[in-house]
ZATI-85320 format. One record per residue (C-alpha): residue number from 1; residue in three letters; y, x, z. Coordinates in Angstrom, 1 decimal. Layout:
% residues N
@resi NUM; resn ala; Y Y; X X; Z Z
...
***
This chain:
% residues 435
@resi 1; resn unk; Y -6.6; X 5.7; Z -16.3
@resi 2; resn unk; Y -3.0; X 5.0; Z -15.3
@resi 3; resn unk; Y -1.8; X 3.9; Z -11.9
@resi 4; resn unk; Y 0.4; X 0.8; Z -11.2
@resi 5; resn unk; Y 1.7; X -0.7; Z -8.0
@resi 6; resn unk; Y 3.2; X -4.2; Z -8.2
@resi 7; resn unk; Y 4.1; X -6.5; Z -5.3
@resi 8; resn unk; Y 6.8; X -7.4; Z -2.8
@resi 9; resn unk; Y 7.7; X -6.4; Z 0.7
@resi 10; resn unk; Y 10.2; X -7.0; Z 3.5
@resi 11; resn unk; Y 12.6; X -4.9; Z 1.5
@resi 12; resn unk; Y 12.6; X -7.1; Z -1.6
@resi 13; resn unk; Y 11.6; X -10.6; Z -0.6
@resi 14; resn unk; Y 12.4; X -13.0; Z 2.2
@resi 15; resn unk; Y 9.6; X -14.3; Z 4.5
@resi 16; resn unk; Y 9.6; X -17.7; Z 2.8
@resi 17; resn unk; Y 8.4; X -15.9; Z -0.4
@resi 18; resn unk; Y 6.0; X -13.4; Z 1.2
@resi 19; resn unk; Y 4.1; X -16.0; Z 3.0
@resi 20; resn unk; Y 3.2; X -17.8; Z -0.2
@resi 21; resn unk; Y 1.3; X -14.7; Z -1.3
@resi 22; resn unk; Y -0.5; X -14.2; Z 2.1
@resi 23; resn unk; Y -4.1; X -15.0; Z 1.2
@resi 24; resn unk; Y -7.1; X -15.3; Z 3.5
@resi 25; resn unk; Y -9.7; X -12.6; Z 3.0
@resi 26; resn unk; Y -12.1; X -14.6; Z 0.7
@resi 27; resn unk; Y -9.3; X -15.4; Z -1.7
@resi 28; resn unk; Y -8.2; X -11.7; Z -1.7
@resi 29; resn unk; Y -11.7; X -10.7; Z -2.7
@resi 30; resn unk; Y -11.7; X -13.3; Z -5.5
@resi 31; resn unk; Y -8.3; X -12.0; Z -6.8
@resi 32; resn unk; Y -9.6; X -8.4; Z -6.8
@resi 33; resn unk; Y -12.7; X -9.3; Z -8.7
@resi 34; resn unk; Y -10.6; X -11.0; Z -11.4
@resi 35; resn unk; Y -8.3; X -8.1; Z -11.7
@resi 36; resn unk; Y -10.9; X -5.3; Z -11.5
@resi 37; resn unk; Y -13.2; X -6.0; Z -14.4
@resi 38; resn unk; Y -14.6; X -2.5; Z -15.3
@resi 39; resn unk; Y -13.1; X -0.1; Z -16.1
@resi 40; resn unk; Y -10.1; X -1.4; Z -14.2
@resi 41; resn unk; Y -9.9; X -0.9; Z -10.5
@resi 42; resn unk; Y -7.7; X -2.7; Z -7.8
@resi 43; resn unk; Y -7.1; X -3.2; Z -4.2
@resi 44; resn unk; Y -4.6; X -5.4; Z -2.3
@resi 45; resn unk; Y -2.6; X -4.5; Z 0.8
@resi 46; resn unk; Y -1.6; X -7.8; Z 2.5
@resi 47; resn unk; Y 0.3; X -7.7; Z 5.8
@resi 48; resn unk; Y 3.1; X -9.6; Z 7.4
@resi 49; resn unk; Y 5.6; X -7.4; Z 5.7
@resi 50; resn unk; Y 4.1; X -6.7; Z 2.2
@resi 51; resn unk; Y 1.7; X -7.9; Z -0.5
@resi 52; resn unk; Y 1.0; X -5.0; Z -2.9
@resi 53; resn unk; Y -1.5; X -4.7; Z -5.7
@resi 54; resn unk; Y -2.6; X -1.2; Z -6.6
@resi 55; resn unk; Y -4.3; X -0.9; Z -10.0
@resi 56; resn unk; Y -5.9; X 1.8; Z -12.1
@resi 57; resn unk; Y -6.5; X 1.0; Z -15.7
@resi 58; resn unk; Y -6.7; X 2.6; Z -19.1
@resi 59; resn unk; Y -4.5; X -0.2; Z -20.5
@resi 60; resn unk; Y -1.9; X -0.5; Z -17.8
@resi 61; resn unk; Y 0.3; X -3.0; Z -19.7
@resi 62; resn unk; Y -2.5; X -5.5; Z -20.0
@resi 63; resn unk; Y -3.4; X -5.0; Z -16.3
@resi 64; resn unk; Y 0.2; X -5.6; Z -15.4
@resi 65; resn unk; Y 0.3; X -8.8; Z -17.4
@resi 66; resn unk; Y -2.8; X -10.1; Z -15.6
@resi 67; resn unk; Y -1.4; X -9.2; Z -12.2
@resi 68; resn unk; Y 1.9; X -10.9; Z -12.9
@resi 69; resn unk; Y 0.0; X -14.0; Z -14.0
@resi 70; resn unk; Y -1.9; X -14.1; Z -10.8
@resi 71; resn unk; Y 1.1; X -13.5; Z -8.6
@resi 72; resn unk; Y 3.1; X -16.2; Z -10.4
@resi 73; resn unk; Y 0.2; X -18.6; Z -10.0
@resi 74; resn unk; Y 0.1; X -17.9; Z -6.3
@resi 75; resn unk; Y 3.8; X -17.6; Z -5.4
@resi 76; resn unk; Y 5.5; X -19.6; Z -8.2
@resi 77; resn unk; Y 8.2; X -18.3; Z -10.6
@resi 78; resn unk; Y 10.5; X -17.4; Z -7.7
@resi 79; resn unk; Y 8.0; X -14.7; Z -6.5
@resi 80; resn unk; Y 8.5; X -12.8; Z -9.8
@resi 81; resn unk; Y 12.2; X -12.4; Z -9.0
@resi 82; resn unk; Y 11.4; X -10.4; Z -5.9
@resi 83; resn unk; Y 8.6; X -8.1; Z -7.3
@resi 84; resn unk; Y 8.9; X -4.3; Z -7.5
@resi 85; resn unk; Y 6.8; X -2.1; Z -9.8
@resi 86; resn unk; Y 5.9; X 1.6; Z -9.6
@resi 87; resn unk; Y 4.0; X 3.3; Z -12.4
@resi 88; resn unk; Y 2.1; X 6.6; Z -12.7
@resi 89; resn unk; Y 3.1; X 9.2; Z -10.1
@resi 90; resn unk; Y 5.7; X 6.8; Z -8.7
@resi 91; resn unk; Y 2.9; X 4.4; Z -7.7
@resi 92; resn unk; Y 1.1; X 7.3; Z -6.0
@resi 93; resn unk; Y 4.3; X 8.3; Z -4.1
@resi 94; resn unk; Y 4.7; X 4.7; Z -2.9
@resi 95; resn unk; Y 1.1; X 4.4; Z -1.7
@resi 96; resn unk; Y 1.3; X 7.7; Z 0.2
@resi 97; resn unk; Y 4.6; X 6.6; Z 1.8
@resi 98; resn unk; Y 3.2; X 3.2; Z 2.8
@resi 99; resn unk; Y 0.1; X 4.8; Z 4.4
@resi 100; resn unk; Y 2.3; X 7.3; Z 6.2
@resi 101; resn unk; Y 4.4; X 4.4; Z 7.6
@resi 102; resn unk; Y 7.6; X 5.6; Z 5.8
@resi 103; resn unk; Y 8.1; X 2.3; Z 4.1
@resi 104; resn unk; Y 7.3; X 0.1; Z 7.2
@resi 105; resn unk; Y 9.7; X -2.3; Z 8.8
@resi 106; resn unk; Y 9.1; X -0.3; Z 11.9
@resi 107; resn unk; Y 9.3; X 3.3; Z 10.9
@resi 108; resn unk; Y 6.5; X 5.4; Z 12.2
@resi 109; resn unk; Y 4.3; X 2.5; Z 13.4
@resi 110; resn unk; Y 0.6; X 3.3; Z 13.3
@resi 111; resn unk; Y -0.8; X -0.1; Z 12.4
@resi 112; resn unk; Y -0.1; X 0.2; Z 8.7
@resi 113; resn unk; Y -2.6; X 3.0; Z 8.1
@resi 114; resn unk; Y -5.4; X 0.9; Z 9.5
@resi 115; resn unk; Y -4.3; X -2.0; Z 7.4
@resi 116; resn unk; Y -4.3; X 0.1; Z 4.2
@resi 117; resn unk; Y -7.8; X 1.4; Z 5.2
@resi 118; resn unk; Y -9.0; X -2.2; Z 5.6
@resi 119; resn unk; Y -7.6; X -3.1; Z 2.2
@resi 120; resn unk; Y -9.4; X -0.1; Z 0.7
@resi 121; resn unk; Y -12.7; X -1.0; Z 2.3
@resi 122; resn unk; Y -12.3; X -4.7; Z 1.2
@resi 123; resn unk; Y -11.7; X -3.5; Z -2.3
@resi 124; resn unk; Y -14.8; X -1.3; Z -2.2
@resi 125; resn unk; Y -16.9; X -4.2; Z -0.8
@resi 126; resn unk; Y -15.7; X -6.4; Z -3.7
@resi 127; resn unk; Y -16.7; X -3.8; Z -6.2
@resi 128; resn unk; Y -13.0; X -3.4; Z -7.2
@resi 129; resn unk; Y -12.4; X 0.1; Z -5.9
@resi 130; resn unk; Y -14.5; X 2.8; Z -7.6
@resi 131; resn unk; Y -14.0; X 6.5; Z -8.4
@resi 132; resn unk; Y -10.3; X 6.7; Z -9.4
@resi 133; resn unk; Y -8.8; X 4.7; Z -6.5
@resi 134; resn unk; Y -11.3; X 6.2; Z -4.0
@resi 135; resn unk; Y -9.9; X 9.6; Z -4.7
@resi 136; resn unk; Y -6.3; X 8.3; Z -4.5
@resi 137; resn unk; Y -6.9; X 6.6; Z -1.2
@resi 138; resn unk; Y -8.7; X 9.6; Z 0.3
@resi 139; resn unk; Y -5.7; X 11.7; Z -0.5
@resi 140; resn unk; Y -3.2; X 9.1; Z 0.9
@resi 141; resn unk; Y -5.1; X 8.9; Z 4.1
@resi 142; resn unk; Y -5.2; X 12.7; Z 4.5
@resi 143; resn unk; Y -1.4; X 12.7; Z 3.8
@resi 144; resn unk; Y -0.8; X 10.1; Z 6.5
@resi 145; resn unk; Y -2.8; X 12.1; Z 9.0
@resi 146; resn unk; Y -0.8; X 15.2; Z 8.2
@resi 147; resn unk; Y 2.5; X 13.3; Z 8.6
@resi 148; resn unk; Y 1.4; X 12.1; Z 12.1
@resi 149; resn unk; Y 0.2; X 15.6; Z 13.1
@resi 150; resn unk; Y 3.1; X 17.7; Z 11.8
@resi 151; resn unk; Y 6.0; X 15.4; Z 12.5
@resi 152; resn unk; Y 7.2; X 13.3; Z 15.5
@resi 153; resn unk; Y 7.7; X 10.2; Z 13.5
@resi 154; resn unk; Y 5.1; X 8.3; Z 15.4
@resi 155; resn unk; Y 6.1; X 9.2; Z 18.9
@resi 156; resn unk; Y 7.5; X 6.3; Z 20.9
@resi 157; resn unk; Y 7.5; X 4.3; Z 17.7
@resi 158; resn unk; Y 8.4; X 0.6; Z 18.2
@resi 159; resn unk; Y 5.7; X -1.7; Z 16.8
@resi 160; resn unk; Y 6.4; X -5.3; Z 15.8
@resi 161; resn unk; Y 4.5; X -6.4; Z 18.9
@resi 162; resn unk; Y 6.5; X -4.1; Z 21.3
@resi 163; resn unk; Y 9.8; X -5.1; Z 19.6
@resi 164; resn unk; Y 8.9; X -8.8; Z 20.3
@resi 165; resn unk; Y 8.1; X -8.1; Z 23.9
@resi 166; resn unk; Y 11.3; X -6.0; Z 24.3
@resi 167; resn unk; Y 13.4; X -8.8; Z 22.9
@resi 168; resn unk; Y 11.8; X -11.4; Z 25.2
@resi 169; resn unk; Y 12.5; X -9.1; Z 28.2
@resi 170; resn unk; Y 16.2; X -9.0; Z 27.2
@resi 171; resn unk; Y 16.4; X -12.8; Z 26.8
@resi 172; resn unk; Y 15.0; X -13.3; Z 30.3
@resi 173; resn unk; Y 16.1; X -10.1; Z 32.0
@resi 174; resn unk; Y 12.5; X -9.2; Z 32.7
@resi 175; resn unk; Y 9.1; X -10.9; Z 32.5
@resi 176; resn unk; Y 7.8; X -10.5; Z 36.0
@resi 177; resn unk; Y 8.1; X -14.2; Z 36.9
@resi 178; resn unk; Y 7.5; X -15.7; Z 33.4
@resi 179; resn unk; Y 4.5; X -17.4; Z 31.9
@resi 180; resn unk; Y 3.5; X -16.0; Z 28.6
@resi 181; resn unk; Y 1.3; X -17.8; Z 26.0
@resi 182; resn unk; Y -0.4; X -15.6; Z 23.4
@resi 183; resn unk; Y -1.6; X -17.6; Z 20.4
@resi 184; resn unk; Y -4.2; X -15.7; Z 18.6
@resi 185; resn unk; Y -6.5; X -12.9; Z 19.7
@resi 186; resn unk; Y -6.5; X -10.5; Z 16.8
@resi 187; resn unk; Y -5.1; X -6.9; Z 16.5
@resi 188; resn unk; Y -1.5; X -8.0; Z 16.7
@resi 189; resn unk; Y -2.2; X -10.1; Z 19.8
@resi 190; resn unk; Y -4.0; X -7.2; Z 21.5
@resi 191; resn unk; Y -1.0; X -5.0; Z 20.9
@resi 192; resn unk; Y 1.4; X -7.7; Z 22.2
@resi 193; resn unk; Y -0.8; X -8.2; Z 25.3
@resi 194; resn unk; Y -0.8; X -4.6; Z 26.2
@resi 195; resn unk; Y 3.0; X -4.4; Z 25.8
@resi 196; resn unk; Y 3.4; X -7.5; Z 27.9
@resi 197; resn unk; Y 1.4; X -6.0; Z 30.7
@resi 198; resn unk; Y 3.4; X -2.8; Z 30.5
@resi 199; resn unk; Y 6.6; X -4.9; Z 30.6
@resi 200; resn unk; Y 5.5; X -6.5; Z 33.9
@resi 201; resn unk; Y 4.2; X -9.8; Z 32.8
@resi 202; resn unk; Y 1.7; X -11.1; Z 35.3
@resi 203; resn unk; Y 0.9; X -14.6; Z 34.0
@resi 204; resn unk; Y -0.6; X -14.3; Z 30.5
@resi 205; resn unk; Y -2.4; X -17.2; Z 28.9
@resi 206; resn unk; Y -4.4; X -16.6; Z 25.7
@resi 207; resn unk; Y -5.3; X -19.5; Z 23.3
@resi 208; resn unk; Y -7.5; X -18.8; Z 20.2
@resi 209; resn unk; Y -9.7; X -20.9; Z 18.0
@resi 210; resn unk; Y -12.7; X -18.8; Z 19.1
@resi 211; resn unk; Y -12.6; X -19.1; Z 22.9
@resi 212; resn unk; Y -14.9; X -16.0; Z 23.4
@resi 213; resn unk; Y -12.3; X -13.8; Z 21.8
@resi 214; resn unk; Y -9.5; X -15.4; Z 23.9
@resi 215; resn unk; Y -11.6; X -14.7; Z 27.0
@resi 216; resn unk; Y -12.2; X -11.0; Z 26.0
@resi 217; resn unk; Y -8.5; X -10.4; Z 25.5
@resi 218; resn unk; Y -7.5; X -12.2; Z 28.6
@resi 219; resn unk; Y -10.0; X -10.1; Z 30.7
@resi 220; resn unk; Y -8.5; X -6.9; Z 29.2
@resi 221; resn unk; Y -5.0; X -7.7; Z 30.5
@resi 222; resn unk; Y -5.8; X -9.7; Z 33.6
@resi 223; resn unk; Y -4.8; X -13.0; Z 32.0
@resi 224; resn unk; Y -6.5; X -16.4; Z 31.5
@resi 225; resn unk; Y -8.1; X -17.9; Z 28.4
@resi 226; resn unk; Y -7.3; X -21.5; Z 27.4
@resi 227; resn unk; Y -9.0; X -23.8; Z 24.9
@resi 228; resn unk; Y -7.1; X -24.0; Z 21.6
@resi 229; resn unk; Y -7.1; X -27.8; Z 21.9
@resi 230; resn unk; Y -4.6; X -27.4; Z 24.8
@resi 231; resn unk; Y -2.2; X -25.4; Z 22.7
@resi 232; resn unk; Y 0.7; X -27.9; Z 22.6
@resi 233; resn unk; Y 0.3; X -29.0; Z 26.2
@resi 234; resn unk; Y 0.5; X -25.4; Z 27.3
@resi 235; resn unk; Y 4.1; X -25.4; Z 26.0
@resi 236; resn unk; Y 5.1; X -27.3; Z 29.1
@resi 237; resn unk; Y 4.5; X -24.3; Z 31.4
@resi 238; resn unk; Y 5.2; X -21.4; Z 29.0
@resi 239; resn unk; Y 8.4; X -19.4; Z 29.0
@resi 240; resn unk; Y 7.4; X -17.0; Z 26.2
@resi 241; resn unk; Y 5.1; X -17.8; Z 23.2
@resi 242; resn unk; Y 3.9; X -15.0; Z 20.9
@resi 243; resn unk; Y 2.0; X -16.2; Z 17.8
@resi 244; resn unk; Y -0.1; X -14.1; Z 15.5
@resi 245; resn unk; Y -2.8; X -16.3; Z 13.9
@resi 246; resn unk; Y -4.1; X -16.6; Z 10.4
@resi 247; resn unk; Y -3.3; X -20.4; Z 10.2
@resi 248; resn unk; Y -2.3; X -21.5; Z 6.7
@resi 249; resn unk; Y 0.1; X -24.1; Z 8.1
@resi 250; resn unk; Y 2.5; X -23.9; Z 11.0
@resi 251; resn unk; Y 1.0; X -24.6; Z 14.4
@resi 252; resn unk; Y 4.3; X -25.4; Z 16.0
@resi 253; resn unk; Y 6.8; X -27.9; Z 14.4
@resi 254; resn unk; Y 10.1; X -29.3; Z 15.5
@resi 255; resn unk; Y 8.3; X -32.5; Z 16.4
@resi 256; resn unk; Y 5.4; X -31.1; Z 18.6
@resi 257; resn unk; Y 7.7; X -28.6; Z 20.3
@resi 258; resn unk; Y 10.4; X -31.2; Z 20.8
@resi 259; resn unk; Y 7.9; X -33.5; Z 22.4
@resi 260; resn unk; Y 7.7; X -31.3; Z 25.5
@resi 261; resn unk; Y 11.5; X -31.1; Z 26.1
@resi 262; resn unk; Y 11.5; X -33.7; Z 28.8
@resi 263; resn unk; Y 8.6; X -32.3; Z 30.7
@resi 264; resn unk; Y 10.2; X -28.8; Z 30.6
@resi 265; resn unk; Y 13.6; X -30.3; Z 31.6
@resi 266; resn unk; Y 15.0; X -28.4; Z 28.6
@resi 267; resn unk; Y 14.1; X -25.0; Z 30.2
@resi 268; resn unk; Y 14.6; X -22.1; Z 27.8
@resi 269; resn unk; Y 11.6; X -21.3; Z 25.6
@resi 270; resn unk; Y 11.4; X -18.0; Z 23.8
@resi 271; resn unk; Y 9.1; X -18.1; Z 20.7
@resi 272; resn unk; Y 8.3; X -15.2; Z 18.5
@resi 273; resn unk; Y 6.2; X -15.5; Z 15.3
@resi 274; resn unk; Y 4.4; X -12.3; Z 14.1
@resi 275; resn unk; Y 2.3; X -14.2; Z 11.6
@resi 276; resn unk; Y 2.6; X -14.6; Z 7.8
@resi 277; resn unk; Y 2.3; X -17.4; Z 6.8
@resi 278; resn unk; Y 4.4; X -18.5; Z 9.8
@resi 279; resn unk; Y 2.8; X -20.2; Z 12.9
@resi 280; resn unk; Y 6.3; X -21.6; Z 13.9
@resi 281; resn unk; Y 8.1; X -23.8; Z 11.4
@resi 282; resn unk; Y 11.7; X -22.6; Z 10.8
@resi 283; resn unk; Y 13.1; X -26.0; Z 12.0
@resi 284; resn unk; Y 11.9; X -25.2; Z 15.6
@resi 285; resn unk; Y 14.9; X -22.9; Z 16.0
@resi 286; resn unk; Y 17.2; X -26.0; Z 15.6
@resi 287; resn unk; Y 16.2; X -27.1; Z 19.1
@resi 288; resn unk; Y 19.1; X -25.9; Z 21.4
@resi 289; resn unk; Y 16.7; X -24.9; Z 24.2
@resi 290; resn unk; Y 14.4; X -22.8; Z 22.0
@resi 291; resn unk; Y 15.0; X -19.2; Z 20.9
@resi 292; resn unk; Y 12.7; X -18.8; Z 17.9
@resi 293; resn unk; Y 12.3; X -15.5; Z 16.0
@resi 294; resn unk; Y 10.1; X -14.5; Z 13.0
@resi 295; resn unk; Y 9.2; X -11.1; Z 11.5
@resi 296; resn unk; Y 12.4; X -10.8; Z 9.6
@resi 297; resn unk; Y 14.4; X -11.4; Z 12.8
@resi 298; resn unk; Y 12.4; X -8.6; Z 14.4
@resi 299; resn unk; Y 13.3; X -6.3; Z 11.5
@resi 300; resn unk; Y 17.0; X -6.5; Z 12.5
@resi 301; resn unk; Y 16.1; X -5.8; Z 16.1
@resi 302; resn unk; Y 14.3; X -2.6; Z 15.3
@resi 303; resn unk; Y 16.9; X -1.2; Z 12.8
@resi 304; resn unk; Y 18.2; X 1.2; Z 15.4
@resi 305; resn unk; Y 14.6; X 2.5; Z 16.0
@resi 306; resn unk; Y 14.4; X 3.6; Z 12.4
@resi 307; resn unk; Y 17.8; X 5.3; Z 12.5
@resi 308; resn unk; Y 16.7; X 7.3; Z 15.6
@resi 309; resn unk; Y 13.7; X 8.8; Z 13.6
@resi 310; resn unk; Y 15.5; X 9.4; Z 10.4
@resi 311; resn unk; Y 15.3; X 13.2; Z 10.7
@resi 312; resn unk; Y 11.5; X 13.0; Z 11.2
@resi 313; resn unk; Y 11.2; X 10.6; Z 8.3
@resi 314; resn unk; Y 12.9; X 13.2; Z 6.1
@resi 315; resn unk; Y 10.4; X 15.8; Z 7.2
@resi 316; resn unk; Y 7.6; X 13.4; Z 6.5
@resi 317; resn unk; Y 9.0; X 12.7; Z 3.0
@resi 318; resn unk; Y 8.7; X 16.3; Z 2.1
@resi 319; resn unk; Y 5.1; X 16.3; Z 3.2
@resi 320; resn unk; Y 4.4; X 13.2; Z 1.1
@resi 321; resn unk; Y 5.9; X 14.9; Z -1.9
@resi 322; resn unk; Y 3.7; X 18.0; Z -1.3
@resi 323; resn unk; Y 0.5; X 15.9; Z -1.0
@resi 324; resn unk; Y 1.3; X 13.8; Z -4.1
@resi 325; resn unk; Y 1.9; X 17.0; Z -6.0
@resi 326; resn unk; Y -1.4; X 18.4; Z -4.7
@resi 327; resn unk; Y -3.3; X 15.3; Z -5.8
@resi 328; resn unk; Y -1.7; X 15.3; Z -9.3
@resi 329; resn unk; Y -2.4; X 19.0; Z -9.7
@resi 330; resn unk; Y -6.0; X 18.7; Z -8.8
@resi 331; resn unk; Y -6.4; X 15.6; Z -11.0
@resi 332; resn unk; Y -4.9; X 17.4; Z -13.9
@resi 333; resn unk; Y -7.4; X 20.3; Z -13.3
@resi 334; resn unk; Y -10.3; X 17.8; Z -13.2
@resi 335; resn unk; Y -9.0; X 16.4; Z -16.5
@resi 336; resn unk; Y -8.4; X 19.9; Z -18.1
@resi 337; resn unk; Y -11.6; X 19.9; Z -20.1
@resi 338; resn unk; Y -10.6; X 16.9; Z -22.2
@resi 339; resn unk; Y -7.4; X 18.7; Z -23.0
@resi 340; resn unk; Y -9.4; X 21.6; Z -24.2
@resi 341; resn unk; Y -11.7; X 19.3; Z -26.2
@resi 342; resn unk; Y -8.7; X 17.6; Z -27.9
@resi 343; resn unk; Y -7.0; X 21.0; Z -28.6
@resi 344; resn unk; Y -10.2; X 22.4; Z -30.3
@resi 345; resn unk; Y -10.7; X 19.2; Z -32.2
@resi 346; resn unk; Y -7.1; X 19.3; Z -33.5
@resi 347; resn unk; Y -7.4; X 23.0; Z -34.5
@resi 348; resn unk; Y -10.7; X 22.5; Z -36.2
@resi 349; resn unk; Y -9.5; X 19.5; Z -38.1
@resi 350; resn unk; Y -6.5; X 21.5; Z -39.4
@resi 351; resn unk; Y -8.7; X 24.5; Z -40.3
@resi 352; resn unk; Y -11.1; X 22.3; Z -42.2
@resi 353; resn unk; Y -8.3; X 20.7; Z -44.1
@resi 354; resn unk; Y -6.8; X 24.0; Z -45.1
@resi 355; resn unk; Y -10.1; X 25.5; Z -46.1
@resi 356; resn unk; Y -10.9; X 22.6; Z -48.3
@resi 357; resn unk; Y -7.5; X 22.8; Z -49.9
@resi 358; resn unk; Y -8.0; X 26.5; Z -50.6
@resi 359; resn unk; Y -11.5; X 26.1; Z -52.0
@resi 360; resn unk; Y -10.2; X 23.3; Z -54.2
@resi 361; resn unk; Y -7.4; X 25.4; Z -55.6
@resi 362; resn unk; Y -9.7; X 28.3; Z -56.4
@resi 363; resn unk; Y -11.9; X 26.0; Z -58.5
@resi 364; resn unk; Y -15.6; X 26.4; Z -59.3
@resi 365; resn unk; Y -15.6; X 30.1; Z -59.9
@resi 366; resn unk; Y -16.5; X 31.1; Z -56.4
@resi 367; resn unk; Y -20.0; X 32.1; Z -55.4
@resi 368; resn unk; Y -21.7; X 30.4; Z -52.5
@resi 369; resn unk; Y -21.3; X 33.5; Z -50.4
@resi 370; resn unk; Y -17.6; X 33.6; Z -51.1
@resi 371; resn unk; Y -17.2; X 29.9; Z -50.1
@resi 372; resn unk; Y -19.1; X 30.5; Z -46.9
@resi 373; resn unk; Y -16.9; X 33.5; Z -46.1
@resi 374; resn unk; Y -13.7; X 31.4; Z -46.4
@resi 375; resn unk; Y -15.2; X 28.7; Z -44.2
@resi 376; resn unk; Y -16.2; X 31.3; Z -41.6
@resi 377; resn unk; Y -12.7; X 32.8; Z -41.7
@resi 378; resn unk; Y -11.3; X 29.4; Z -40.9
@resi 379; resn unk; Y -13.6; X 29.0; Z -37.9
@resi 380; resn unk; Y -12.9; X 32.6; Z -36.7
@resi 381; resn unk; Y -9.1; X 32.0; Z -36.8
@resi 382; resn unk; Y -9.6; X 28.9; Z -34.6
@resi 383; resn unk; Y -11.8; X 30.7; Z -32.2
@resi 384; resn unk; Y -9.5; X 33.7; Z -31.8
@resi 385; resn unk; Y -6.4; X 31.6; Z -31.6
@resi 386; resn unk; Y -7.9; X 29.3; Z -28.8
@resi 387; resn unk; Y -9.7; X 32.0; Z -26.9
@resi 388; resn unk; Y -6.9; X 33.0; Z -24.5
@resi 389; resn unk; Y -5.5; X 29.4; Z -23.8
@resi 390; resn unk; Y -9.1; X 28.2; Z -23.3
@resi 391; resn unk; Y -9.9; X 31.0; Z -20.8
@resi 392; resn unk; Y -6.7; X 30.4; Z -18.9
@resi 393; resn unk; Y -7.2; X 26.6; Z -18.7
@resi 394; resn unk; Y -10.8; X 27.1; Z -17.5
@resi 395; resn unk; Y -9.9; X 29.7; Z -15.0
@resi 396; resn unk; Y -7.2; X 27.9; Z -13.1
@resi 397; resn unk; Y -8.3; X 26.2; Z -9.8
@resi 398; resn unk; Y -6.9; X 23.4; Z -7.6
@resi 399; resn unk; Y -4.4; X 25.8; Z -6.0
@resi 400; resn unk; Y -2.9; X 26.9; Z -9.3
@resi 401; resn unk; Y -0.7; X 25.3; Z -11.8
@resi 402; resn unk; Y -3.6; X 24.0; Z -14.0
@resi 403; resn unk; Y -1.7; X 20.7; Z -14.5
@resi 404; resn unk; Y 1.3; X 22.6; Z -15.9
@resi 405; resn unk; Y -0.8; X 24.6; Z -18.4
@resi 406; resn unk; Y -2.8; X 21.5; Z -19.4
@resi 407; resn unk; Y 0.4; X 19.5; Z -19.8
@resi 408; resn unk; Y 2.1; X 22.2; Z -21.7
@resi 409; resn unk; Y -0.8; X 22.5; Z -24.1
@resi 410; resn unk; Y -0.9; X 18.7; Z -24.7
@resi 411; resn unk; Y 2.8; X 18.5; Z -25.3
@resi 412; resn unk; Y 3.1; X 21.5; Z -27.5
@resi 413; resn unk; Y 0.2; X 20.5; Z -29.7
@resi 414; resn unk; Y 1.1; X 16.8; Z -29.7
@resi 415; resn unk; Y -2.1; X 15.6; Z -28.1
@resi 416; resn unk; Y -2.5; X 11.9; Z -27.4
@resi 417; resn unk; Y -2.7; X 12.1; Z -23.6
@resi 418; resn unk; Y 0.3; X 14.3; Z -23.1
@resi 419; resn unk; Y 1.2; X 14.4; Z -19.4
@resi 420; resn unk; Y 4.8; X 13.6; Z -18.4
@resi 421; resn unk; Y 7.1; X 15.7; Z -16.3
@resi 422; resn unk; Y 7.8; X 13.7; Z -13.2
@resi 423; resn unk; Y 9.9; X 14.1; Z -10.1
@resi 424; resn unk; Y 7.8; X 13.2; Z -7.0
@resi 425; resn unk; Y 10.2; X 14.2; Z -4.2
@resi 426; resn unk; Y 13.0; X 16.5; Z -3.2
@resi 427; resn unk; Y 12.8; X 19.7; Z -5.3
@resi 428; resn unk; Y 9.2; X 18.9; Z -6.2
@resi 429; resn unk; Y 8.3; X 18.7; Z -9.9
@resi 430; resn unk; Y 4.7; X 18.1; Z -11.1
@resi 431; resn unk; Y 3.0; X 17.6; Z -14.3
@resi 432; resn unk; Y 0.6; X 14.6; Z -14.6
@resi 433; resn unk; Y -1.2; X 12.7; Z -17.2
@resi 434; resn unk; Y -0.6; X 9.1; Z -18.1
@resi 435; resn unk; Y -2.7; X 8.1; Z -15.1
***
């Protein structure tokens, strides 16, 4: 089984491309079930900043072709221009870094780990994640926990939601006398609501398709819930709008926002869109009294935040390299017996070939006892030659360099699944199999 990560993120693709691949959960499950026909495994991490497929397959080239076909079908040919790929240990390193929030738009934010865990559980529920990816994800989650425990990368981290609230506060020089409209009542909206309250906002309105969820969130922050049908009329009184729904089409367009201009007397409106696909059409920003921002705009705003934690990120990177090396080492030890089996099979095949050649050259003059003695000698040579390497390979445990010994044996004897020597981080070199 070999690992592959293929996808796009805020680092490689603009929002207009990312939102094409943002699928509702039922379609994510359908995609995984198509890609994870046994023995293949797969799970999909889909957030506002990334859409990444993680695959484990014995024929990774065919798995890659299938994944590319699916992504092209969903996002069009342009999507392929923005894809990145990581294979083998590089795919592991990328997953571990994503889970540890080292690849996030907001460095150190805690939300991504929950999103990766959700993706893992969704994959399990779809029957697409089984033994191989279960072990990988368990190690990635343990690594993320270690990073947050042993470094300060998550302390005072700016989330997307807190960055949006901070930006709104700067636009209005405070939110104490402003009316804020939250559109959506999911996890991102909950985070935004808490940050709004901490920033001094006292008039918070919550609109959501499910009114009960809007009421629950409003009660938590001392706000008021409003029916979703009043969404556009609420723009008349709102000063700040924060959107984070799962709508497949924009809720706010230049036409329906522009329609309230007269009633608002062209009063400044701050709108920030934390959803992918976008809730606010890009053309809304063309209205001269509207300040409209999307997740890519927020990325620029939080750039300084990432720079401030660069030192902690470096420490976290070392921990990731150590944890990837540990996983690859333990995996190689688990796979050590197949190396032994291949080694013995190769040695016995050579011995049989040479014994038969020797017996053939000696002709028919040998007795049955003599022939058996030559055959026994061949077997004895194999057993004596392999005794020490077999004992060493069986003796090494997870905390030893079993992967190095198994890899060396495979490479020296030209075995089919010879592990490759791979750099996984600063000054860390591990041996891993094709998977």
